N, C-alpha and C positions, 0 to 999 in steps of 0.2 A: 504494500500500500504506500502511496506517496503522501507526504506530510504537508498539510496546508500551512504555509508560512504565516498566514494571517489569523490563525487560531489564537485568540487572545487569552492570556493568563494574567491574573491579578499581580500587580507590582508592589513590592514592599518599599515604602519610602525610606525606611531605616536602612535597608540594604543599599538603595541608591545613594544614600548619603555616605556610606562606607566606601562604596566603589568610586565615588567622585574624588576620593583622595588620590586616585591614580595607581593604587597598589593592586596587583593581581591577587585574586582570592586564593586562600589555601584550599587544599584538597579536602572535601567535605565527606563524601560517601565512599568513593573508590580510591584505594591507595595507588600511588604511582607505580608500584611494582605490579599490581594487578592489571592496570591499564597497559603498561609496557609489554606484558606477556600475552596480551590478547592478539592472536594471529590475524584477526579480522581487521585490525587497525593498519592502515597503509604505512609503508616505509619510505616512499618518496613523493607523496602528495602532502600538501599543506593542510593541517587541521590543528586546532588548539589542543593543549595537553589533556583537557577533559571538557565535558559538558557539550551543550548544543551550539552549533553554528549554522548560519545560513548565508544570505546574499553577500557576495563581494561588494565592498563599498570603497570608493575613492582610491583605486590602485593608481600609483603615481611614481614616476622616476624622478628622484630629487637628490641632487648633489652626489651623483654616482651610485645611488642605491635605489632598489625597488622597495616601495612601502605598500603593504597590503593591509587594508582594513576590512573587517567583515562583521556581520551581525552575530551577536554572541550573548548567551545567557550565562552569567557567572555563577548561577546558583543551582543549575540542574541540567540534565541532558534532554530536556524537552523545551519547546518554544516558550518564550516569555521573557520579560524584563530586559528588553533589548538595549545592549551596549555596542560600542564599536571596539572590537579587538584590533590589535596592531602587531604585525610581524614585518621583519625587514630582511632583505636578501641582496647579495651582490649580483645575482644572475637569474632570478626568478625560479630557481630550483632549490638552492640551499637556504633555509629560512631560520631565523632566530626570533623567538617571541619577545615582545616588549610589553610594558604596562598598557592597560586599557586606555584608549585615546579619548573616547567620549562616553559619558555616563549621564543618565537622566538627572535633571536638576529639580529637586523637590519644589513644588509650587510653580515651576517654569512651564513653558510651552512644550517641553519634551519630558514632562514629569512621568509619563507612563510609557516612555520608550523613545530611544534615538533610532529612528528607522533609517532606511537606505538613502544614499546620496552619492555625491561626486566630489573629487578633489581636483582643483585646478590651481594654477599659479597666476596671480593677478599682480602685475607690477612688482614681481619678485617675491610676493608673499603667498605662501601656500594657504589655500582657502577651502573650507568645506562648505558645500551647500547640501543640506540634508533635511529630511522630514522629521519633525517632532510630533508626538501624539500626547494628548492629555484628555482626561474625562471632560465632557462638556454637556450642556443642555441639548436635548434632542434637536432643537431647531438649528443648532450650530454644528451638528455632527456631520462628518464626512465618511465615517466608517459605521455602518450598521450591518454587521455580518452575522447576526444571530448570537454572537458571543459578547459584543461590546458596543458602546456608544461613545465614539471618540472624535475629537477634532484634530485634523492634520493641518499643520502649517509648515512653511518652508523656512528653514533657519540657516544661520550664518556663523561660522567660526574661523578663526585664523591662528596661525602659529608663527612665532619668531624663533622657535627652537630649531637649531640646525638638524636635530635628529627627529623632529616632529613628535616629541614626547608630550608636550603640553600644548593645549589649545584654549583660546579665549573665545567664549561665546558672546555674540551680541544678544542682549536680553530680549529684545522684541523681534518677532518674525520679520523676515524681509518680504514675505508674501503671507499675510495673515488669514486669507480666505480664498476660496475659489472665485472665479469671475461672478459678478453680481447676477442674480437671477438664474444661475445654472445649478440645477439639482443633480449634483455629481454622485456617482457611485463610488468614488474614491478620489484622492487628491494627494499623490505622493511620488517619491523617487525622482527628485529633480536631477536633470543631466545638462548642465551648461557647457557651452563651448564658445570659443572666440571666433568671430566671423569678420576677418579684416576687410572683406569686400564691401561690407556695409559702411556707410558714410562715417568717417572718423574712427572706424573700428568699433564694433559693438559685440556684446555678449548676447547670444541666444540661448534659450533654455527650454528643453522638453520636460513636461511633467505628465505622469501617467494619470489617466482619468477615464470618464465615460458617463453616460446617462442611460437610464432604461429606455428612454424614448428614441435615442439615436445609436446606442451601442458604445463599445469601448473606443477611446480616442486618446490622442496625445495633444496636450495643450502647448502652445508656443508663447514664450515671453521674450522681452528684449530689455537690455540694461546697458548702461555705460560703465557701471561701477560694481556690479554684483549685489548691490543693496537696494536700489530703487528699480523696481521692475514694472514694465508695462505689458499688460496682456494684449496679445495680437489676435489669435484665433486658434482653432484646432488645425494643426498642421497635417494630420492624418487621422483616419478613423474607419470603423467598420459599421456594420448594420446591427440594429437592435435584434436581440435573439428572442424576445418575448418570453424568456424564462423567468421563473419566480424563485430561483435559488436564493438561500439566505445570504450567501457570499456571491456578489456579482462577478468576481473573478472566475468562479467556477462556470458561469454561464457564458462568459465572453463579453459581458456588458461593462467590464472594467479592464483596461490594459495597464499593467504595472511594469515597473523596471524598464522604461523606454531608454534607448540610447540612439541618438541620431548624429551621424558624423560623416565628413567627407572621406572618400576612399578612392584613390586614383582619380578618374574623371567622373565619378558618380557620387551619390550620397547613399548611405545605408541606414535603414531604420530597423532596430531590433526591439521587440517587446514580448512580454510574457502574459499569458492568459490561458484559462482552461487547462492548467497543468502542463502547458507546452510553451516553447519559445519559437517565435516566428521571425523571419527576416524578410526585408523587402529591399531591393536595389532599384534606384531610380534617380530622379533629379529634384533638387530643391530649387524651385523657381526663385531667382535672386530678387525679382520685383515683388511677386505676390507672397513669397516665402511660404509656398504650399508644396508639399512633397507629392511628386507624380511617380507612381509605381510603374516599373517596367518588368521586373521579375520578382518572384517570391517563393518561399519554401519554409520547411522546418529546419531549425538550426541544429537540433539533436533529436533523435528518435527515442531517447531513453530517459534515464533518471538524471536530468540536467535542467536547471531552472535559474531564473533571475540573474542572467549574466551581466557583466560589465566589461567595458573595454578601456584600454589606455594606449598611449604611445610608448614604445620602448626607446632606448637610447639611440637607436638607428632610425627612428621614425616609423617603424612597423606598427600596424594596428594589432594589438594583442587582446584576445578574448579570454575572460575568466568566467567560470560558472560554478554555482552551488550544486554539488552532487549529493542528492538526497538519500536518505535511508528508504528501503522498501520493506523492511521487516516490521513487525508490530511495535508500537510505541513501548509496550512493556519490556520488550527485549532490549531496545537501545537505551531505555532509561536505566535498566538494571546494569547494562554494560558500562554506563558512565560517560559515554560519548556518542555524538550523533552528527553525521555529515562531514564533508570534506570539500576542499577546493579542487577544481579540475586542474589538469596540467595547462600551461600556457599554450594558446592556439593562435596562429597567425591567420589573419583574414586578408584575402585578396579578391579581386574581381577576375574571374576566368575569361578565357576567350569566348565562352558562350554567354557572357554577360551575367552569369550567376555568381552568387557568393561562394567562394571556396574557402575551406578550412583545413589547415595543416598543423601538425604538432610543431612547436618551436624547436629548432635544432639544438638549443641549449640542453635539452633532455639527453642528447647523445653522450654528454660527458659522464653520465652515470653508467654507460655500457661497460661491461666486462668483455672478454673476448667473444667474438662471434662463433656460434656453433651452427654449422650447416647440418640441418636435420636429415636423417636417413629414414626412409619409409619402408616398413616391412609389411607383407600381406597379412591380413587378419583372417583367421579361420572362423567363419561364422556359421558354417554348415550350409551356406547357400551356394549352389552351383554357379560359377561364373562371376562371383562377387569380385569387385575391384576395390574393396575397402582396404586401406593401408593405415598404419599407425606409426608415429615417430618412435624410434628406439631411444631417443634422448628425452629428458624430462625437464620442465621448468620447475626449479626448486623453490619452496617457501612462498609460492604465489607472488613472486617479485621479479618481474622481467618484461621483456618485449619480444613479440613474435611478428615476423613479416612473411607474408606469402604473396607471391606474384604468379598468376596463372593465366594461361591463354585457353579459356574453355572452348572445347569443341562442341559438336552437336549434342553430345551426351550431357546430362545434368552433372554439375559439380557440387559437392558438399564438403563442408569443413566444420568439424566440431572440436572445441577445446574440452578435453575430458579430465575429470578428477579420477586419477588412476590409483589413488591411495586406498581405495576399497574400504570406505567408512562402513559400507554395508557388509553383510555376511557374504563370504566367497561362495559363488555358485557351485553346485555339485557337478554340473555339466561344464567341462572346460570350454566347449564351443560357445557357451553363453557368457564368456568373460566380458566381452565388449558391452553386452546389454547390461551387465551389472555395474559398469562404470558410469559415473554421473556426468552428464553433459552440463557444462557451465555456460556455454553459448553455442548455438547451432546456426550455420549459414547454408543457404541453398541458392544456387544460381542456375538458370536454364535459358538457352537460346530461344525457347518458346516464349519467354517474357524477358527480352533483353533490357528492358527499361527498369527492372526492379531486382533487388536483392532481398531475399526473405531471411530475416534474422529472428530466430525463435519463431514467433507468430507475427512479427512486425514486417510489413512490406515497405522497404526503403526505396525511394525513387532515385535512380542513377542515370547518368547521361554519358554513355561510353561511345566514342567514335568507332568507326569500322576498324576491326583488327586491334583495337586498344585492349591491352591486358587488364585483368581485374587485379587491383592491388589492395590487399587486406592487411591493415596494420593494427596490432593489438598491444595495449599497455595494460598489464595485469598487476594489481597491487593490493594484496591483503584480501579485500572483498569487493573490489571494483575492477571493471574492464572498460577501458576507453577504446572504442573501435573507430578507425578512420578508413573510409573506402574511397580510394583514388582522390583523396583530398577534396572530395565533393560533399559527402554526407558523413555524419558521425552518429554513433549510438553509444550511450553510456549505460552500463548494466551493473547492478549490485548482485553479488552471489554470497550465500552464507552456508556454513557447514558446522557440524558439531565438533566438540573436542578441542584440545589445546594445541593442535598442530595444523598448519596450513597445508593444503593439498599439493601433491605433485601433479603437474599438468602435462598431458600429452596432446599432440595434434593428431586428429583422426580425419582422413580424407577419403572420399569416394570419387573416383575419376581415373584419368590416365596420368601416370607419373611423368610421362614425356611432356605433358602440357604445363608442368610446373617449372618455371624458369628460376625461381628462387624460393627457398624455404629456410629461414634463419631464425635463430633464437639468441637472445642476449639475456643473461642475468643482469639485473640492474642493482647498483650499489645503493644501500640505504643512505639517507641524507643525514643521519645522526646515529649516535651510539645506542639509542633506544627509540621507541616509537612516540616519545612524549614531546619532542621538539620538532616534530614534523607537522 
């Protein structure tokens, strides 16, 4: 099950006051040793030492380092009491945790949570624009999701600290309310960017919103100083769904976590709704400041939500996303941790005019030596079977697998199998493969060349004639990030019992001669334990 990021839990003003000191909380329920020994915790992805995390907030490259902020509950491994966690990295791969950057201010406009936002540099000053929430009268509320009645306002904070450890909040919101007369289904997640083409250079800002009458939308604001904002209009939007869900995000009548930015000679809009993340490529008309869509699609077909982008030191557009849990809340609450950050992904516009997504090459520095996988026939008792399995294994569920194949007219399948045999060994040796657990299963056929079936999910792909199928897997603890020809991605969670991570084998059905490359790399953990990742 995917977790609703807007499920509201009551906030303790006393806890907020303690956290506002800037000190990271001590371990409360789970000991560091127990957390570090959990094999399901990733070893090369970013996540806090314990507790709940969700949306990436304000990733920024500043003074030679990458700073990542994200939604964090310092008190439990479930959603609630939103703060901004802070980690720093020299390369977007190796991370070090820092004290919490933002905490709710008792009695302030963010008294009930510091929600998502963006970091920018304005005249040399690092600046946060983020959403604060506080309890409010029904008439002033912007969140009515069946759990809470809250007012969302857009807030402002700056830092003069070279390490971005301390932040000074402006007491009053920079945008205290939605546009007059607009009955919004939500009003959050501001995403400003500087637009030098506008007269004198101006800041534009996208804010997630929507109405039941017109559907989800992205509101556009303009400012010269990030503090005085003028509402312009809805820069993009969808159609009303007519649904009566308690949370309008579930129906699509509210678009959250928008990100609108220039990329090459286009503009890209990303937003989250209905548990999915959508992208649109098009043009932002410089006169009307209205987004005109040309291409669109799903950003990730799996457990990936509320993404945020930044520019790296080379000017590349980097995408980060929250990888959710899919196990029951009782399980991750008992485990003492929930969620992780995706690996950094580079966004480009392909020759087909669509958004392309590739893993950042920085991840390659974690590679150990490359292992060329050897495939041996599998005896399944079926006459004429072309099933093969790698004789090498990925150890400790921590590594990378690359398969490049030129599929012929026969269907091609690939499974990553847990060959640790957590289940009882079969009495019939020919049933050994059936007893192994499939972590992820891919199917491709020339009968449907425009799609790849992953588990039961049909992913749209656009392969040119004779173009090989490139499958790139990053496996870490309990997550798989799959990249297909740098066109589409799917993020999957997998869980297993016991204190040991599975050994993973590659199982393929097809012709071995069609496979031009099948490689495995063990990837090095980014710390001595699993607590600083």
